[in-house]
C-alpha positions, 0 to 999 in steps of 0.5 A: 456456501460463503465460509467454503468460498471464503476458504477456497479464495485463501487457498487460490491466492496462496497457490498462485503465490506458491507457484510463483516462489523463487524458493519453495523449500525455504519458505517459513511458514511461521511467518506465513501462518502468523500472518494469517493469523494477525490479519484474523484477529486484527479484522475481529478486535478492530470490528468488534472493539472500538477502542482499538480502531479509535487508536488507529484513528489517533495514529492516523491523525498523527500522519495527517498532522504530517501532511498538514505540516507538510502542506504548510511548506509546499503551499509557502513555496509552490503557492496554490499548485502545493495546496494554497488558496486558488486564484480562480474558482475550482469547478471540479473537486480536488481539481488542485490536487497535484501529486508532484506539489502536493503529495510528494514533498511528503517525502522530503518531511519523512526523510528529515524526520527519519534522520533526526530520529536516527541520530537521536537514537530514537529510531533504533529503540522504535526498530527494536521494540517492534523486534522483540514483539514480532520476532517472537510472534512471526519471526520478523526482524525489527526494521521489516516490522516497523516498515510494515507497521508504518505503511498503514498510515504513510506511502509506500516510499516514506515507510522505506525512507523511514527505516532508511538505514536498515535498508541495504541489509535486508535480504531479497525477501525482506524487501520484497515483503516491504514493498507488497505491503506499500502496495497492500495499503493506502497512506492516512493523507488520503484516506480521508478522500476515499472515506468521502467518496464512499460515505454516501452509501457505507456508514463508518467509511473511514473507519473501514478504510482504516481496518482495510489497510491494517488487516492488509499488512499481515496479508501482504507479509504471508504472501511475500514470505511464499513468493520470495522467502527469507531466512532468519539470521541468528544474529540480533541485527537490530542491535548491528552499529550502522557505520554513517558517513559524515555524521551530523554534529547536531539535530539541525545538521541531521535535518538538512542531511535528511532533506538532501538524501530525500531530494533524489528518491523524490526525483527518482520518483517523479521521472519513473512514475511520468514515464511508467503512466506513458508507457501504459498509455502507449500500450492502450493507444496500441490496443485500440487498434484491434477490433472492438469486443462486445463493442468496446475498445480493447485496452488493458482495463478490459483485459484486467476485468476479465481476469479479475472475474473470477477473483471478485466471484471467490472474494465473495461478490454474486456473479451477476455483479461481477462485471461492475465489480471486476471493471472497478478492480481492473480500473484499480490496477491500470490506473489507480485507486482514487478513480476506482472508488470515485467510480463506485461511488457514481454506480446506481445502487442496482449494480452492486449490493450492500455487501459487494459494495463493502467487499471492494472497499477493502479490495480496492484499498491499496496501492497496487497499480502500475503508476504506484509501481514506478513511485516505488521503484523510482524511490528505491532506486535511488535510495538503493542504486546497487539493487536497481535490477533486483528492485525492478524485477520485484516491482511487478511482482509486488503488484501481484502480491499486494493486490492478493492481499487486499482481495484476502482483506475483501473476502475477510469483510464479506465473510464478516458481513455474512456473520452479522458483524457489520 
């Protein structure tokens, strides 16, 4: 029964993607099948072969090192607002985590490093290496492959910044695939926080979060390849010589240029994120005037919870536990995954079985929510101002593709649980 439900879930997700496809005749099934095969292979290897998971932990340590270095700069500039010692007692856990001063400055660090790596020619070589491997296995170009891979460890806007010189030449489908990967994963810098919520009832919580982020990436590419297909150019775009206006004269100049180029996306992220959250709040305020349903005030969370009820059943959650599970998925979509993980950690043992908690750990592990869409659209609009309308249209679709990818990860986790792998 579990196996049949697993295949039914995948069939439903791809049927939704197919019905929403922009060009069904151009779907490259090699990418779709390759993405699904890579997801399955990655899940089995990471679960059954501990050294592979250890490599992910090492890579995540590198991402955490970048965040630590950024924290040193932001705390020096902004004091306790940027992560420095607070001059007062912190009564609420993580109360000093202020997004604008603690997390978003990472955009400047990544932008500076990307500019430096491109100046040295290192970025071109890394993209070429990814192209060589994934062009032959899945038919992906190097920039998309590199951007998708680093999404496992960095945020949804830091990864596009890392391949900024290539973005303008990306086809719409490739850009959508990159956005979908961003929505289907979480940054390595917040994985430890989520693992802290889950560790009381989920052994090796950080390992599960890492695996969830890793296997959701190929799933997101497969979904995106159906919803917005792209062609594989015959020319090798990894050898294209980019013409850089006012090229830096040295390494330090490249860093300064990267920082200057990162300021625009940072401001755009803050502005669009603030507005997106405000608009979602206004919608909830308007819905609150409707008659109550089952004694509850109507809200976007309630509406999305009803929509998620059959979906969480499909990915393996028992129907009697679907109420709690669908509410968590709704919270993750309307608010964010941080609040959803926190809420799950506060549920009693009777609300969700160990299998359901494992499934939701994977299904919630993604940035696919309205606030994150604001970050993604706001940042990309500044990086690619000529494609603003295209990015705005793809933003809402990326929430759907990212959510389906994380739900597929949840279904995989549920099946592996039934097989005794966990």
